[in-house]
C-alpha positions, -999 to +999 in steps of 0.1 A: -370+143+567-388+110+567-372+078+570-376+048+542-390+020+557-376-016+555-392-049+548-380-069+577-405-096+594-423-093+629-436-117+655-475-131+653-485-124+688-509-155+685-486-183+668-456-164+679-439-175+643-419-148+629-438-135+597-426-115+566-447-085+552-458-105+521-476-132+542-492-111+572-523-099+574-545-075+591-565-096+613-537-107+636-512-088+656-480-084+656-449-073+680-410-063+671-383-090+677-362-067+691-384-043+713-413-068+720-437-038+713-463-039+692-463-027+655-483-015+631-491-040+596-493-012+569-511-027+537-525-002+510-528+010+475-499+032+474-474+017+497-463-020+494-473-044+526-444-034+556-445-035+598-439+001+612-433+011+649-456+035+667-444+069+663-435+069+696-408+045+694-373+045+698-364+012+684-349+013+644-354-024+633-377-013+605-362+021+593-326+011+596-318-023+604-281-036+609-264-057+588-264-087+613-302-080+613-309-082+576-286-110+570-306-128+598-340-119+581-328-127+542-314-158+560-352-167+573-369-156+545-347-182+520-353-207+544-392-202+545-395-202+505-376-237+509-398-250+531-430-238+513-409-255+482-416-225+466-403-229+426-362-215+426-345-204+399-313-195+404-291-173+382-260-155+375-245-139+343-208-135+342-185-108+358-162-098+336-186-094+300-220-094+315-237-106+287-238-147+288-262-152+312-264-188+328-290-207+348-270-225+377-302-243+392-338-253+389-347-263+425-364-296+426-380-306+453-388-344+465-406-361+497-371-362+515-355-331+512-356-306+541-336-275+549-313-262+576-302-230+588-264-225+602-257-264+590-217-277+597-202-297+573-166-309+564-151-299+533-111-299+521-106-316+554-122-290+573-155-277+595-177-255+576-211-235+584-234-230+558-260-201+561-289-224+543-287-259+532-312-283+512-305-316+523-319-348+502-320-375+528-289-359+549-271-355+516-264-317+505-283-310+475-276-275+473-264-245+496-276-212+502-244-185+516-262-152+520-241-120+527-243-087+533-209-073+535-184-104+539-181-127+507-177-167+506-141-178+496-146-202+470-123-226+480-148-231+513-173-246+491-183-270+468-175-261+434-212-265+415-238-266+447-237-235+459-248-202+453-243-165+471-268-140+473-270-103+480-293-102+515-305-070+510-318-078+473-331-111+485-359-091+507-367-062+484-369-078+453-393-111+475-414-085+491-417-064+463-423-091+439-401-079+408-379-110+408-414-135+400-415-139+367-441-150+339-440-186+348-443-182+386-406-189+399-385-170+421-354-156+401-323-155+426-293-139+412-261-152+423-232-129+427-204-154+427-175-137+410-176-165+381-167-158+347-180-171+313-160-199+294-149-169+268-135-147+293-122-175+317-098-183+284-088-149+278-082-144+312-061-175+314-042-161+284-035-130+295-018-144+332+002-168+311+015-137+291+022-117+318+038-148+339+059-149+308+066-112+309+077-111+345+097-141+337+114-127+310+119-093+334+134-117+360+156-131+332+169-100+322+178-087+358+194-119+362+218-116+336+221-080+342+233-092+376+257-117+363+271-091+337+280-066+357+298-093+383+319-105+351+326-066+339+339-062+376+359-094+376+368-089+340+385-122+325+387-143+296+368-166+312+337-153+324+336-133+293+330-172+278+311-182+302+287-150+299+285-155+262+277-196+267+250-183+293+236-161+270+233-185+246+214-205+265+191-178+279+181-172+239+178-209+234+151-211+268+136-179+248+129-195+214+118-230+234+091-206+249+083-185+222+076-218+204+051-229+233+034-197+227+031-202+191+019-237+194-008-223+217-018-197+194-017-225+164-040-247+187-067-223+191-066-214+151-071-253+143-100-254+166-117-220+155-109-237+117-122-272+128-154-256+139-161-234+105-154-262+085-181-285+105-206-258+099-199-252+067-205-294+061-239-287+079-249-259+057-238-281+026-254-309+036-288-294+041-287-278+008-283-314-012-308-327+013-333-301+001-324-304-032-328-341-032-363-339-020-370-316-047-359-335-072-376-368-058-409-345-060-404-337-095-395-378-103-430-387-087-452-357-109-434-371-141-443-404-134-477-396-127-481-375-158-467-408-180-495-430-159-520-408-174-509-405-207-504-441-213-539-449-194-553-422-225-540-438-249-551-472-241-588-462-237-584-443-271-570-475-288-595-501-270-627-475-283-614-474-317-610-515-318-644-519-305-659-498-335 
């Protein structure tokens, strides 16, 4: 079975620089960065641009690269796009509903910006290392984390200044130019596990309800344990104590129910307020439209009255001359 090629880069033998297939030409000679042997640059009408070993080579860099090699190549590609100041649009969608698309960042360059690979910085009093970072006058402008298998923990990065990119998707989509839009921007998907506002709100409510359920379950267990102990003791004092604790439990549950009802009531009031604001706006728009219409007819009537008055004056003057 014929092995499928992968869009890994090569070393330009003239400049000794790492070159990706999309930027290579047939005029130059290239070598494999792993085995150092000469390779073939293929660019035709059927297959897209890619590098390939000669048939007698046992190196699998272009047919079956390792995860670390793909990760390293994706970092190189991300750094080259930033060094070349290409137009990048970082976007993401909700990982719950999948419909709420959000543009996370439109990379805007200036003369002081530089790109660094494997950049060290401090966050939450700990030293962290970013795959690729865009610096603006030595300050972090944005962080690009590349992953193949292991993702980055959210707590290890600033909440609003970083994105996580799938290494294999970045290489394939960029080399095949399927991520370039009509505005000549390269669209890159952020795969962070971020939810939209609605899903985050629903999840928060579900978590609160689950915590409340577990709390009630724990209270019920504790109540049963105490009841069992009191039943075994069989004294009147313990019976009265049990009644008091039962009453306290009911009071706590009543307070919890009131709190939950208050949460739902606040949400209902917010929805009603938004509905009224929208209705008032629509009513105001209709009134403005009616007012403009009446003003138009008032002006038209005044012009007709003025024309009739001039005609009457002309007729009266004509009769007086005679």
